[in-house]
Each structure stands twice: as C-alpha cells, then as structure tokens.
Backbone as a ProteinNet text record, in pm:
[ID]
protein_1_A
[PRIMARY]
MAAHRAIGALSETDVREDLKKITLPTSILHGGDDQIVAIEFPVG
[TERTIARY]
8768.8	8655.1	8689.6	8779.1	8794.8	8815.4	8893.6	8917.1	8806.3	8699	8577.2	8479.5	8494	8432.7	8486.4	8600.9	8651.5	8633.3	8644.5	8578.6	8467.2	8374.5	8246.6	8222.3	8284.6	8292.8	8347.8	8469.2	8514.8	8449	8384.4	8264.6	8149	8091.7	7962.3	7965.1	8145.3	8116.5	8127.7	8037.1	8067.3	8130.3	8250.9	8362.2	8358.2	8270.2	8290	8275.9	8176.8	8144.5	8263.8	8353.3	8438.8	8580.3	8619.2	8689.1	8669.1	8570.9	8551.3	8586.6	8601.3	8642.3	8780.2	8849.6	9016.8	9033.7	9127.7	9146.1	9336.7	9398.9	9504.2	9560	9647.1	9710.1	9726.6	9664.4	9672.8	9691.5	9731	9751	9667.8	9580.5	9491.3	9547.2	9592	9645.7	9508.7	9486.3	9376.9	9379.9	9410.4	9402.6	9306.1	9362.1	9235.5	9188.1	9236.4	9163.8	9111.8	9098.5	9035	8886.2	8835.7	8720.6	8646.9	8708.5	8640.7	8559.2	8683.4	8611	8661.8	8554.4	8530.2	8540.3	8614.8	8593.6	8578.5	8490.9	8478.7	8467.8	8537.4	8493	8579.3	8509.3	8571.3	8698.7	8808.7	8918.7	8908	8968.4	8987.6	8902.2
2251.5	2276.3	2154.9	2190.4	2119.7	1997.2	1935.3	1788	1718.6	1746.5	1708.5	1689.4	1770.2	1762.4	1646.2	1638	1523.9	1433.8	1411	1273	1239.8	1314.5	1297.2	1259.1	1333.1	1304.6	1133.3	1122.5	1006.2	868.3	876.4	780	772.5	873.9	875.9	833.4	848.7	796.6	684.3	612.8	458	457.7	415.5	407.4	303	182.9	42.2	65	138.4	145.6	195.6	302.9	366.5	256.3	178.8	95.3	-18.9	-37.1	-148.3	-81.8	45.1	88	102.9	54.3	65.9	-43.8	-32.2	-167.8	-191.4	-108.6	-143.3	-230.5	-297.8	-342	-232.2	-250.2	-152.5	-181.1	-152	-189.2	-55.5	-129.7	-52.7	-89.1	21.3	-5.5	51	-56.5	-25.9	-47	-3.7	-59	-112.1	-249.3	-348.7	-280	-168.3	-147.2	20.5	51.8	165.4	178.3	265.1	297.6	395	461.5	573	544.7	456.8	431.1	270.1	212.3	47.2	21.5	-12.4	-78.1	-204.8	-280.4	-424.2	-430	-514.4	-538.7	-671.4	-735.3	-872.3	-861.5	-942.3	-966.8	-1027.2	-979.5	-1076.3	-1000.3
5109.3	5062.3	4939.2	4855.5	4727.2	4757.2	4845.6	4873.3	4902.6	5009.7	5036.7	4941.5	4835.2	4705	4614.6	4618	4523.5	4582.8	4708.9	4771.6	4740.2	4764.7	4691.5	4555.7	4506	4334.7	4312.5	4362.5	4361	4403.2	4521.2	4575.8	4518.3	4455.1	4350.5	4255.6	4164.7	4018.9	3986.9	3905.4	3858.5	3719.3	3733.7	3628.6	3561.6	3586.6	3559.6	3368	3332.2	3187.9	3114.5	3190.5	3117	3130.2	3227.1	3223.9	3103.7	3036.4	2973.4	2813.1	2808	2664.6	2677	2784.2	2745.5	2663.3	2561.5	2504.4	2468.7	2557.5	2553.2	2684.8	2718.4	2834	2936.8	3033.8	3136.4	3294.8	3352.5	3512.4	3582.4	3660.1	3766.5	3888.6	3960.2	4118.4	4195.4	4305.2	4400.8	4533.9	4629.6	4762.3	4810.6	4864.3	4946.9	5041.1	5083.7	5232.4	5166.5	5063.8	5033.2	5071.9	5134.7	5227	5166.4	5046.4	4991.5	4878.1	4787	4664	4632.4	4724.9	4713.5	4533.9	4479.8	4340	4339.4	4269.1	4273.8	4077	4027.5	3878.8	3841.9	3781.4	3736.2	3630.3	3682.6	3613.3	3464.2	3384.5	3276.1	3171.6
[MASK]
++++++++++++++++++++++++++++++++++++++++++++

C-alpha cells in the first residue's frame, strides 16, 4: 500500500519550482522511458 501511495505522490507532485531553487551545480538523472514521473523542463 505504501508503494502505491508513493507512486501517486510522485506522479501528482510538480517539483519544477523547487528545481529552480537549486543554486549549486547539480546532476539530475531521469530515465527517458519513465512512465510514472514524466518530467519536462528546459535545460540551461
């Protein structure tokens, strides 16, 4: 049940504004075939 809730939280949470707050060089790894948390954000 906890895993099911975690998937829901990941798929419904928009973290784009949080990503903008990162001020240090950071590597964000994301799978291109991720069907649960499809992420799209501009690079740069």
